C-alpha positions as a LaTeX table, in Angstrom:
\begin{tabular}{lrrr}
\hline
Residue & $x$ (\AA) & $y$ (\AA) & $z$ (\AA) \\
\hline
Met1 & $-36.73$ & 2.43 & 4.35 \\
Ser2 & $-38.22$ & 4.99 & 6.71 \\
Asn3 & $-36.87$ & 8.51 & 6.94 \\
Pro4 & $-35.07$ & 9.05 & 10.25 \\
Lys5 & $-35.07$ & 12.85 & 10.22 \\
Asn6 & $-37.76$ & 13.05 & 12.88 \\
Ile7 & $-35.94$ & 10.83 & 15.37 \\
Ser8 & $-35.57$ & 12.55 & 18.74 \\
Ile9 & $-31.98$ & 12.31 & 19.93 \\
Glu10 & $-33.22$ & 12.25 & 23.54 \\
Glu11 & $-34.35$ & 8.65 & 22.88 \\
Tyr12 & $-30.66$ & 7.73 & 22.56 \\
Asn13 & $-29.53$ & 8.99 & 25.93 \\
Tyr14 & $-28.24$ & 6.91 & 28.83 \\
Pro15 & $-26.43$ & 7.73 & 32.09 \\
Leu16 & $-22.65$ & 7.60 & 31.67 \\
Pro17 & $-20.79$ & 8.45 & 34.89 \\
Asp18 & $-17.40$ & 10.06 & 34.34 \\
Glu19 & $-15.67$ & 7.26 & 36.23 \\
Arg20 & $-16.81$ & 4.78 & 33.56 \\
Ile21 & $-14.94$ & 6.67 & 30.81 \\
Ala22 & $-11.51$ & 5.09 & 30.31 \\
Lys23 & $-9.00$ & 7.92 & 30.62 \\
Phe24 & $-6.02$ & 5.72 & 29.72 \\
Pro25 & $-5.63$ & 2.46 & 27.82 \\
Leu26 & $-4.86$ & $-0.89$ & 29.41 \\
Glu27 & $-1.22$ & $-1.97$ & 29.44 \\
Asn28 & $-2.01$ & $-4.80$ & 27.00 \\
Arg29 & $-4.43$ & $-3.88$ & 24.22 \\
Asp30 & $-6.09$ & $-7.29$ & 24.01 \\
Asp31 & $-6.76$ & $-7.52$ & 27.77 \\
Ser32 & $-9.87$ & $-5.42$ & 27.24 \\
Lys33 & $-13.27$ & $-6.93$ & 27.88 \\
Leu34 & $-15.32$ & $-8.08$ & 24.91 \\
Leu35 & $-19.12$ & $-7.97$ & 25.04 \\
Val36 & $-20.61$ & $-10.52$ & 22.65 \\
Tyr37 & $-24.09$ & $-9.89$ & 21.23 \\
Arg38 & $-25.20$ & $-12.88$ & 19.17 \\
Asn39 & $-28.74$ & $-13.47$ & 17.90 \\
Gly40 & $-30.21$ & $-11.41$ & 20.73 \\
Ser41 & $-28.16$ & $-12.91$ & 23.58 \\
Val42 & $-25.50$ & $-10.98$ & 25.51 \\
Ser43 & $-22.39$ & $-12.43$ & 27.13 \\
Gln44 & $-18.81$ & $-11.40$ & 27.77 \\
Ser45 & $-15.31$ & $-12.58$ & 27.03 \\
Val46 & $-11.82$ & $-11.06$ & 26.64 \\
Phe47 & $-10.69$ & $-9.44$ & 23.41 \\
Arg48 & $-7.72$ & $-11.79$ & 22.97 \\
Asn49 & $-10.35$ & $-14.54$ & 22.50 \\
Leu50 & $-12.12$ & $-12.72$ & 19.66 \\
Ala51 & $-11.30$ & $-15.50$ & 17.19 \\
Asp52 & $-13.19$ & $-18.01$ & 19.34 \\
Glu53 & $-16.35$ & $-15.92$ & 19.07 \\
Leu54 & $-16.33$ & $-15.69$ & 15.26 \\
Pro55 & $-17.39$ & $-18.19$ & 12.62 \\
Asn56 & $-14.67$ & $-19.39$ & 10.24 \\
Asn57 & $-14.00$ & $-17.82$ & 6.86 \\
Leu58 & $-15.29$ & $-14.32$ & 7.55 \\
Leu59 & $-13.89$ & $-11.19$ & 5.93 \\
Met60 & $-13.00$ & $-8.51$ & 8.47 \\
Val61 & $-12.62$ & $-4.97$ & 7.15 \\
Phe62 & $-10.27$ & $-2.55$ & 8.93 \\
Asn63 & $-9.74$ & 1.20 & 8.59 \\
Asn64 & $-5.99$ & 1.73 & 8.16 \\
Thr65 & $-6.02$ & 5.50 & 8.68 \\
Lys66 & $-3.35$ & 7.04 & 10.89 \\
Val67 & $-3.96$ & 9.89 & 13.33 \\
Ile68 & $-1.92$ & 13.02 & 12.62 \\
Gln69 & $-0.56$ & 15.42 & 15.22 \\
Ala70 & $-3.19$ & 17.91 & 14.12 \\
Arg71 & $-3.24$ & 20.28 & 17.10 \\
Met72 & $-0.69$ & 23.11 & 17.09 \\
Val73 & $-0.32$ & 25.81 & 19.73 \\
Phe74 & 1.05 & 29.25 & 18.88 \\
Ala75 & 1.82 & 32.14 & 21.23 \\
Lys76 & 1.23 & 35.73 & 20.12 \\
Glu77 & 3.59 & 38.50 & 21.18 \\
Thr78 & 0.86 & 39.59 & 23.61 \\
Gly79 & 1.10 & 36.18 & 25.28 \\
Ala80 & $-2.29$ & 35.01 & 23.99 \\
Arg81 & $-2.37$ & 31.25 & 23.36 \\
Ile82 & $-3.90$ & 30.32 & 19.98 \\
Glu83 & $-4.69$ & 26.70 & 19.18 \\
Val84 & $-4.90$ & 25.69 & 15.51 \\
Phe85 & $-6.49$ & 22.30 & 14.84 \\
Cys86 & $-6.01$ & 21.00 & 11.27 \\
Leu87 & $-9.22$ & 19.33 & 10.09 \\
Glu88 & $-8.76$ & 18.61 & 6.39 \\
Pro89 & $-6.51$ & 19.83 & 3.57 \\
His90 & $-7.79$ & 22.57 & 1.28 \\
Glu91 & $-4.85$ & 23.45 & $-0.98$ \\
Pro92 & $-3.75$ & 20.97 & $-2.15$ \\
Ser93 & $-6.87$ & 19.02 & $-1.18$ \\
Asp94 & $-5.24$ & 15.63 & $-1.71$ \\
Tyr95 & $-3.92$ & 14.16 & 1.56 \\
Ala96 & $-0.82$ & 12.59 & 0.02 \\
Leu97 & 0.11 & 15.82 & $-1.77$ \\
Val98 & $-0.46$ & 18.08 & 1.21 \\
Phe99 & 1.79 & 15.99 & 3.45 \\
Gln100 & 4.49 & 16.07 & 0.76 \\
Ala101 & 4.29 & 19.89 & 0.35 \\
Glu102 & 7.60 & 21.57 & 1.23 \\
Asn103 & 6.87 & 25.28 & 1.75 \\
Arg104 & 3.15 & 26.09 & 1.70 \\
Cys105 & $-0.34$ & 24.59 & 2.13 \\
Val106 & $-3.82$ & 25.61 & 3.26 \\
Trp107 & $-5.99$ & 23.64 & 5.70 \\
Gln108 & $-9.50$ & 23.98 & 7.04 \\
Cys109 & $-8.97$ & 24.43 & 10.76 \\
Met110 & $-10.72$ & 24.93 & 14.05 \\
Ile111 & $-9.19$ & 27.80 & 15.99 \\
Gly112 & $-9.17$ & 28.01 & 19.74 \\
Asn113 & $-9.20$ & 31.57 & 21.15 \\
Ala114 & $-9.96$ & 32.89 & 17.64 \\
Lys115 & $-11.06$ & 36.28 & 19.03 \\
Lys116 & $-7.45$ & 36.96 & 20.01 \\
Trp117 & $-6.25$ & 36.34 & 16.45 \\
Lys118 & $-7.84$ & 38.94 & 14.21 \\
Ser119 & $-4.95$ & 39.39 & 11.77 \\
Gly120 & $-1.23$ & 38.97 & 11.30 \\
Asp121 & 0.91 & 35.86 & 11.24 \\
Leu122 & 1.44 & 33.41 & 14.07 \\
Val123 & 5.03 & 32.22 & 14.19 \\
Arg124 & 6.71 & 29.19 & 15.74 \\
Arg125 & 10.21 & 27.86 & 15.45 \\
Val126 & 10.50 & 24.10 & 15.63 \\
Asp127 & 13.31 & 21.59 & 15.29 \\
Val128 & 12.90 & 19.19 & 12.36 \\
Arg129 & 15.67 & 16.61 & 12.02 \\
Gly130 & 18.14 & 18.90 & 13.76 \\
Arg131 & 17.19 & 21.86 & 11.56 \\
Glu132 & 15.40 & 24.98 & 12.85 \\
Val133 & 12.26 & 25.58 & 10.82 \\
Glu134 & 10.17 & 28.77 & 11.02 \\
Leu135 & 6.44 & 27.97 & 10.71 \\
Arg136 & 3.97 & 30.74 & 9.94 \\
Ala137 & 0.18 & 30.49 & 10.15 \\
Arg138 & $-2.11$ & 33.05 & 8.50 \\
Arg139 & $-5.93$ & 33.22 & 8.63 \\
Val140 & $-7.22$ & 33.37 & 5.07 \\
Ser141 & $-11.01$ & 33.30 & 5.36 \\
Ala142 & $-13.91$ & 31.78 & 7.23 \\
Ala143 & $-15.13$ & 28.28 & 6.38 \\
Gly144 & $-18.49$ & 28.11 & 8.14 \\
Ser145 & $-17.67$ & 27.90 & 11.85 \\
Asp146 & $-14.07$ & 27.00 & 10.95 \\
Tyr147 & $-11.33$ & 28.89 & 9.08 \\
Tyr148 & $-8.97$ & 28.38 & 6.19 \\
Val149 & $-5.41$ & 28.77 & 7.47 \\
Glu150 & $-2.37$ & 29.13 & 5.25 \\
Phe151 & 0.86 & 27.61 & 6.53 \\
Glu152 & 4.29 & 28.59 & 5.24 \\
Trp153 & 7.60 & 27.23 & 6.46 \\
Ser154 & 11.28 & 27.24 & 5.68 \\
Gly155 & 13.92 & 24.56 & 5.57 \\
Gly156 & 12.93 & 22.30 & 2.69 \\
Val157 & 11.04 & 19.80 & 4.86 \\
Ser158 & 7.61 & 18.29 & 4.27 \\
Phe159 & 4.43 & 19.37 & 6.04 \\
Ala160 & 4.20 & 15.85 & 7.48 \\
Glu161 & 7.55 & 16.47 & 9.20 \\
Val162 & 6.41 & 19.91 & 10.35 \\
Leu163 & 3.28 & 18.44 & 11.96 \\
Asp164 & 5.28 & 15.70 & 13.65 \\
Ala165 & 7.57 & 18.35 & 15.15 \\
Ala166 & 5.08 & 21.12 & 15.95 \\
Gly167 & 1.82 & 19.28 & 16.53 \\
Glu168 & 0.18 & 17.29 & 19.30 \\
Leu169 & $-1.91$ & 14.16 & 18.94 \\
Pro170 & $-5.56$ & 15.27 & 19.37 \\
Ile171 & $-6.94$ & 12.83 & 21.93 \\
Pro172 & $-10.71$ & 13.16 & 22.47 \\
Pro173 & $-11.84$ & 16.12 & 24.60 \\
Tyr174 & $-14.03$ & 13.90 & 26.79 \\
Leu175 & $-10.86$ & 12.36 & 28.31 \\
His176 & $-10.39$ & 15.70 & 30.14 \\
Arg177 & $-6.60$ & 15.47 & 30.16 \\
Glu178 & $-3.58$ & 16.59 & 28.20 \\
Thr179 & $-1.97$ & 14.40 & 25.57 \\
Cys180 & 0.94 & 12.40 & 26.98 \\
Glu181 & 3.90 & 10.85 & 25.19 \\
Arg182 & 2.44 & 7.35 & 25.43 \\
Asp183 & $-0.66$ & 8.40 & 23.46 \\
Lys184 & 1.50 & 8.68 & 20.34 \\
Glu185 & 1.64 & 4.87 & 20.35 \\
Thr186 & $-1.51$ & 3.81 & 22.16 \\
Tyr187 & $-3.88$ & 6.11 & 20.21 \\
Gln188 & $-2.86$ & 4.45 & 16.93 \\
Thr189 & $-3.93$ & 1.02 & 15.74 \\
Val190 & $-1.09$ & $-1.45$ & 15.18 \\
Tyr191 & $-2.06$ & $-1.51$ & 11.48 \\
Ser192 & $-2.33$ & 2.26 & 10.91 \\
Lys193 & $-0.67$ & 3.33 & 7.66 \\
Ile194 & $-2.26$ & 6.28 & 5.85 \\
Lys195 & $-1.94$ & 9.68 & 7.57 \\
Gly196 & $-5.01$ & 11.89 & 7.69 \\
Ser197 & $-7.28$ & 11.35 & 10.71 \\
Val198 & $-7.80$ & 13.68 & 13.64 \\
Ala199 & $-9.29$ & 10.84 & 15.71 \\
Ala200 & $-8.47$ & 7.15 & 15.89 \\
Pro201 & $-10.77$ & 4.40 & 14.62 \\
Thr202 & $-10.87$ & 3.21 & 18.21 \\
Ala203 & $-12.41$ & $-0.25$ & 17.74 \\
Gly204 & $-9.11$ & $-1.20$ & 16.14 \\
Leu205 & $-7.05$ & $-0.20$ & 19.19 \\
His206 & $-7.67$ & $-3.62$ & 20.77 \\
Phe207 & $-6.03$ & $-5.66$ & 18.01 \\
Thr208 & $-2.55$ & $-7.12$ & 18.49 \\
Pro209 & $-0.34$ & $-9.35$ & 16.33 \\
Ser210 & $-1.35$ & $-12.37$ & 18.43 \\
Val211 & $-5.06$ & $-11.63$ & 17.87 \\
Phe212 & $-4.40$ & $-11.45$ & 14.13 \\
Glu213 & $-2.54$ & $-14.77$ & 14.27 \\
Arg214 & $-5.49$ & $-16.50$ & 15.92 \\
Leu215 & $-7.91$ & $-14.98$ & 13.41 \\
Ala216 & $-5.76$ & $-16.28$ & 10.55 \\
Glu217 & $-5.74$ & $-19.74$ & 12.11 \\
Arg218 & $-9.56$ & $-19.66$ & 12.00 \\
Gly219 & $-9.54$ & $-18.76$ & 8.32 \\
Val220 & $-10.71$ & $-15.19$ & 8.94 \\
Lys221 & $-9.58$ & $-12.98$ & 6.06 \\
Arg222 & $-8.53$ & $-9.32$ & 6.38 \\
Glu223 & $-9.15$ & $-6.34$ & 4.14 \\
Glu224 & $-8.27$ & $-2.68$ & 4.59 \\
Val225 & $-10.02$ & 0.53 & 3.58 \\
Thr226 & $-9.24$ & 4.14 & 4.45 \\
Leu227 & $-11.57$ & 6.70 & 5.98 \\
His228 & $-9.90$ & 9.77 & 7.46 \\
Val229 & $-11.85$ & 10.47 & 10.64 \\
Gly230 & $-12.90$ & 14.11 & 10.99 \\
Ala231 & $-13.47$ & 16.25 & 14.05 \\
Gly232 & $-17.20$ & 15.65 & 13.64 \\
Thr233 & $-16.69$ & 12.43 & 15.54 \\
Phe234 & $-16.27$ & 14.59 & 18.68 \\
Gln235 & $-19.50$ & 16.48 & 18.16 \\
Pro236 & $-22.68$ & 15.31 & 19.90 \\
Val237 & $-26.03$ & 15.88 & 18.26 \\
Lys238 & $-27.17$ & 19.23 & 19.65 \\
Ser239 & $-30.49$ & 19.51 & 17.81 \\
Asp240 & $-33.70$ & 17.97 & 19.15 \\
Thr241 & $-34.12$ & 15.83 & 16.04 \\
Ile242 & $-31.36$ & 14.39 & 13.91 \\
Gly243 & $-32.80$ & 15.94 & 10.76 \\
Glu244 & $-31.19$ & 19.20 & 11.88 \\
His245 & $-27.76$ & 17.63 & 12.50 \\
Gln246 & $-25.06$ & 18.23 & 9.89 \\
Met247 & $-22.63$ & 15.36 & 9.36 \\
His248 & $-19.02$ & 16.22 & 8.49 \\
Thr249 & $-17.78$ & 15.09 & 5.11 \\
Glu250 & $-15.06$ & 12.44 & 5.36 \\
Phe251 & $-12.56$ & 11.26 & 2.76 \\
Ile252 & $-12.48$ & 7.57 & 1.80 \\
Ser253 & $-10.03$ & 5.60 & $-0.30$ \\
Val254 & $-10.51$ & 1.96 & $-1.31$ \\
Lys255 & $-8.43$ & $-0.18$ & $-3.64$ \\
Arg256 & $-10.07$ & $-2.00$ & $-6.52$ \\
Ser257 & $-8.80$ & $-5.32$ & $-5.12$ \\
Ser258 & $-10.46$ & $-4.52$ & $-1.78$ \\
Ile259 & $-13.83$ & $-3.92$ & $-3.43$ \\
Glu260 & $-13.43$ & $-7.19$ & $-5.34$ \\
Asn261 & $-12.69$ & $-8.98$ & $-2.06$ \\
Ile262 & $-15.72$ & $-7.47$ & $-0.34$ \\
Lys263 & $-17.91$ & $-8.41$ & $-3.31$ \\
Glu264 & $-16.65$ & $-12.01$ & $-3.21$ \\
Asn265 & $-17.45$ & $-12.25$ & 0.52 \\
Leu266 & $-20.91$ & $-10.67$ & 0.62 \\
Gly267 & $-22.93$ & $-12.11$ & 3.48 \\
Arg268 & $-19.83$ & $-12.63$ & 5.62 \\
Val269 & $-18.42$ & $-9.12$ & 6.07 \\
Val270 & $-17.61$ & $-7.93$ & 9.60 \\
Ala271 & $-16.54$ & $-4.28$ & 9.88 \\
Val272 & $-14.10$ & $-3.20$ & 12.58 \\
Gly273 & $-15.35$ & 0.14 & 13.87 \\
Thr274 & $-18.06$ & 2.54 & 12.80 \\
Thr275 & $-15.65$ & 4.23 & 10.36 \\
Ser276 & $-15.23$ & 0.95 & 8.47 \\
Val277 & $-19.02$ & 0.52 & 8.53 \\
Arg278 & $-19.53$ & 3.96 & 6.97 \\
Thr279 & $-16.87$ & 3.28 & 4.35 \\
Val280 & $-18.17$ & $-0.15$ & 3.31 \\
Glu281 & $-21.82$ & 0.91 & 3.27 \\
Ser282 & $-20.89$ & 4.03 & 1.26 \\
Leu283 & $-19.45$ & 1.74 & $-1.43$ \\
Tyr284 & $-22.97$ & 0.46 & $-2.09$ \\
Phe285 & $-24.33$ & 3.97 & $-2.66$ \\
Leu286 & $-21.37$ & 4.94 & $-4.82$ \\
Gly287 & $-22.20$ & 1.84 & $-6.84$ \\
Met288 & $-25.80$ & 2.99 & $-7.08$ \\
Met289 & $-24.66$ & 6.39 & $-8.32$ \\
Val290 & $-22.62$ & 4.95 & $-11.19$ \\
Thr291 & $-25.38$ & 2.43 & $-11.92$ \\
Asn292 & $-27.77$ & 5.32 & $-12.52$ \\
Glu293 & $-25.15$ & 7.57 & $-14.16$ \\
Pro294 & $-22.28$ & 5.54 & $-15.69$ \\
Asp295 & $-20.57$ & 8.70 & $-17.00$ \\
Leu296 & $-20.56$ & 10.44 & $-13.62$ \\
Pro297 & $-17.38$ & 12.54 & $-13.25$ \\
Val298 & $-14.98$ & 11.14 & $-10.66$ \\
Glu299 & $-15.00$ & 14.41 & $-8.71$ \\
Arg300 & $-18.74$ & 13.99 & $-8.04$ \\
Leu301 & $-18.31$ & 10.68 & $-6.21$ \\
Lys302 & $-19.81$ & 11.71 & $-2.88$ \\
Val303 & $-22.45$ & 10.06 & $-0.71$ \\
Glu304 & $-24.69$ & 12.80 & 0.67 \\
Gln305 & $-25.99$ & 12.63 & 4.23 \\
Trp306 & $-29.57$ & 11.67 & 3.45 \\
Ser307 & $-29.21$ & 9.97 & 0.06 \\
Pro308 & $-29.56$ & 6.44 & 1.55 \\
Tyr309 & $-33.10$ & 7.35 & 2.60 \\
Ser310 & $-34.29$ & 8.83 & $-0.68$ \\
Gly311 & $-35.41$ & 5.57 & $-2.28$ \\
Gly312 & $-34.24$ & 3.98 & $-5.50$ \\
Cys313 & $-31.89$ & 1.56 & $-3.72$ \\
Asp314 & $-33.36$ & $-1.45$ & $-5.50$ \\
Val315 & $-30.31$ & $-3.35$ & $-6.71$ \\
Thr316 & $-28.35$ & $-5.92$ & $-4.77$ \\
Ala317 & $-24.97$ & $-5.20$ & $-3.22$ \\
Asp318 & $-23.47$ & $-7.63$ & $-5.71$ \\
Val319 & $-24.78$ & $-5.61$ & $-8.66$ \\
Ala320 & $-23.89$ & $-2.24$ & $-7.11$ \\
Leu321 & $-20.31$ & $-3.28$ & $-6.36$ \\
Gly322 & $-20.02$ & $-4.92$ & $-9.77$ \\
Asn323 & $-21.03$ & $-1.69$ & $-11.48$ \\
Leu324 & $-18.64$ & 0.27 & $-9.27$ \\
Leu325 & $-15.80$ & $-2.01$ & $-10.41$ \\
Lys326 & $-16.81$ & $-1.53$ & $-14.06$ \\
Tyr327 & $-16.77$ & 2.24 & $-13.50$ \\
Met328 & $-13.30$ & 2.06 & $-12.02$ \\
Glu329 & $-12.07$ & $-0.01$ & $-14.93$ \\
Ala330 & $-13.56$ & 2.42 & $-17.44$ \\
His331 & $-11.83$ & 5.33 & $-15.68$ \\
Asn332 & $-8.54$ & 3.45 & $-15.15$ \\
Leu333 & $-8.86$ & 3.71 & $-11.37$ \\
Asp334 & $-6.85$ & 1.29 & $-9.22$ \\
Thr335 & $-8.04$ & 3.17 & $-6.14$ \\
Leu336 & $-11.45$ & 4.72 & $-5.56$ \\
Asn337 & $-11.12$ & 8.14 & $-3.92$ \\
Ala338 & $-14.43$ & 9.61 & $-2.85$ \\
Ser339 & $-16.13$ & 11.29 & 0.10 \\
Thr340 & $-19.04$ & 10.41 & 2.30 \\
Gln341 & $-21.40$ & 12.30 & 4.57 \\
Ile342 & $-23.54$ & 9.23 & 5.27 \\
Ile343 & $-25.55$ & 9.13 & 8.48 \\
Ile344 & $-26.65$ & 5.67 & 9.58 \\
Ala345 & $-29.62$ & 5.81 & 11.92 \\
Pro346 & $-32.66$ & 3.68 & 12.78 \\
Gly347 & $-34.56$ & 3.13 & 9.53 \\
Tyr348 & $-31.36$ & 2.42 & 7.61 \\
Ser349 & $-31.12$ & $-0.92$ & 5.78 \\
Phe350 & $-27.59$ & $-2.35$ & 5.87 \\
Lys351 & $-26.40$ & $-3.44$ & 2.44 \\
Ile352 & $-23.06$ & $-5.14$ & 3.08 \\
Val353 & $-22.04$ & $-5.23$ & 6.75 \\
Lys354 & $-23.28$ & $-8.27$ & 8.69 \\
Gly355 & $-21.26$ & $-7.89$ & 11.90 \\
Ile356 & $-19.50$ & $-5.08$ & 13.76 \\
Val357 & $-16.64$ & $-4.87$ & 16.24 \\
Thr358 & $-16.97$ & $-1.56$ & 18.06 \\
Asn359 & $-16.44$ & 0.29 & 21.34 \\
Phe360 & $-19.11$ & 1.85 & 23.57 \\
His361 & $-20.15$ & 5.27 & 22.37 \\
Gln362 & $-21.27$ & 8.56 & 23.86 \\
Pro363 & $-24.93$ & 9.18 & 24.68 \\
Gln364 & $-26.84$ & 11.13 & 22.03 \\
Ser365 & $-24.15$ & 10.57 & 19.39 \\
Thr366 & $-24.46$ & 9.61 & 15.73 \\
Leu367 & $-22.30$ & 6.56 & 16.55 \\
Leu368 & $-24.93$ & 5.31 & 19.00 \\
Leu369 & $-27.57$ & 5.90 & 16.31 \\
Leu370 & $-25.56$ & 3.63 & 14.00 \\
Ile371 & $-25.46$ & 0.89 & 16.64 \\
Ser372 & $-29.21$ & 1.20 & 17.15 \\
Ala373 & $-29.76$ & 0.93 & 13.40 \\
Phe374 & $-27.78$ & $-2.33$ & 13.47 \\
Val375 & $-29.19$ & $-4.08$ & 16.56 \\
Gly376 & $-32.51$ & $-2.25$ & 17.03 \\
Glu377 & $-33.83$ & $-1.55$ & 20.51 \\
Asp378 & $-31.43$ & $-4.16$ & 21.87 \\
Trp379 & $-28.83$ & $-1.38$ & 22.09 \\
Lys380 & $-30.40$ & $-0.55$ & 25.46 \\
Arg381 & $-29.88$ & $-4.10$ & 26.75 \\
Ile382 & $-26.30$ & $-4.12$ & 25.44 \\
Tyr383 & $-25.37$ & $-0.83$ & 27.10 \\
Asp384 & $-27.20$ & $-1.71$ & 30.31 \\
Tyr385 & $-25.23$ & $-4.97$ & 30.47 \\
Ala386 & $-21.96$ & $-3.11$ & 29.88 \\
Leu387 & $-22.74$ & $-0.58$ & 32.62 \\
Lys388 & $-23.74$ & $-3.27$ & 35.13 \\
Asn389 & $-20.68$ & $-5.42$ & 34.37 \\
Asp390 & $-18.02$ & $-2.73$ & 34.75 \\
Phe391 & $-17.12$ & $-2.30$ & 31.09 \\
Arg392 & $-14.94$ & 0.72 & 30.30 \\
Phe393 & $-16.46$ & 3.24 & 27.85 \\
Leu394 & $-15.41$ & 5.41 & 24.89 \\
Ser395 & $-12.12$ & 5.60 & 22.99 \\
Tyr396 & $-9.78$ & 3.81 & 25.41 \\
Gly397 & $-12.56$ & 1.59 & 26.73 \\
Asp398 & $-13.66$ & $-1.99$ & 26.13 \\
Ser399 & $-15.11$ & $-3.50$ & 22.99 \\
Ser400 & $-18.13$ & $-5.36$ & 21.66 \\
Leu401 & $-18.83$ & $-7.87$ & 18.92 \\
Leu402 & $-22.28$ & $-7.38$ & 17.41 \\
Leu403 & $-23.71$ & $-10.31$ & 15.41 \\
Pro404 & $-27.47$ & $-9.81$ & 15.16 \\
Gln405 & $-27.80$ & $-12.73$ & 12.74 \\
Asp406 & $-26.17$ & $-16.11$ & 12.25 \\
Leu407 & $-23.17$ & $-15.98$ & 9.87 \\
Gly408 & $-22.57$ & $-19.73$ & 9.96 \\
\hline
\end{tabular}
């Protein structure tokens, strides 16, 4: 595997007119166009016909994360507007525990208009289930370019309820519009369950119950994993080469039964969305870690950004996942909780994923690098076809099915 650090991000640029960015979703999720890339050929269909484009007896892996209303706006007594964007929990650091907290928690946050908030508490009063709750936000310390913010509130309600009452859904900034009420439904997948993301796994937005019914009729199996999408998904690569780009760390959670299912279906795994790709591929490297160090403490289960390119990945996915399952059994883990900073770029060798369902991504983004790693230089043909055939781009846009090799 070659080292991608010297890749110039300019090579992954393409013209994307603003009018091609879908500002709103279609009325029916599965009416979106579907580009089909199969063995080098490109064609198009409609997403509701996805099952017709897939071989039987695949395993499709979905990210069941749920977007939280992570953006809160406070007004200082001076009238200054301060925006606090919750990125990931710090105290407690566990997502389930932080949403259950009933009076205090600390989050790593981005702060808009931070220069206007040097000290002192920001205060908001919000209605939670008919009860007035006073919410206070206090800057604790810097966290790189972000900040740790302590929240305190009254009323004996959970932080999940506070966010639902005080927060806004953080739709992507490239939509250039305010969040509307409808986004609360349309910017969630129909199978979202586990709260924690600040951005939707948008490839899943096209799925509907009827699409799932047709997939089941074709013998396509479903599995779910969790990766809480961080704000890094909004950030383009700003350095000339990707070796200087810092990937955000993201939290993943996968049940033992899910890993067993993926292991049993190796060679026929199709990931829905780049977040599912990163989660499933990270399982291989977590398996490699416990293969090399069976007594590795659970808290050190993290895939570093460049570790997939450091060599030593000489065992099969079957062995790596088998050793990961043995590790979980030895540590009495029904669910694997870990983190990943993995960057998938040209030069990467895919270990588990054989097909991808995904949207069309921003120029010069790490997501486009992942697509290029999967289909090679054909990404240019795929995106050129989409542009010439009026496909809608980015989060609320159309979708693609990428099958670079025959799955039967």
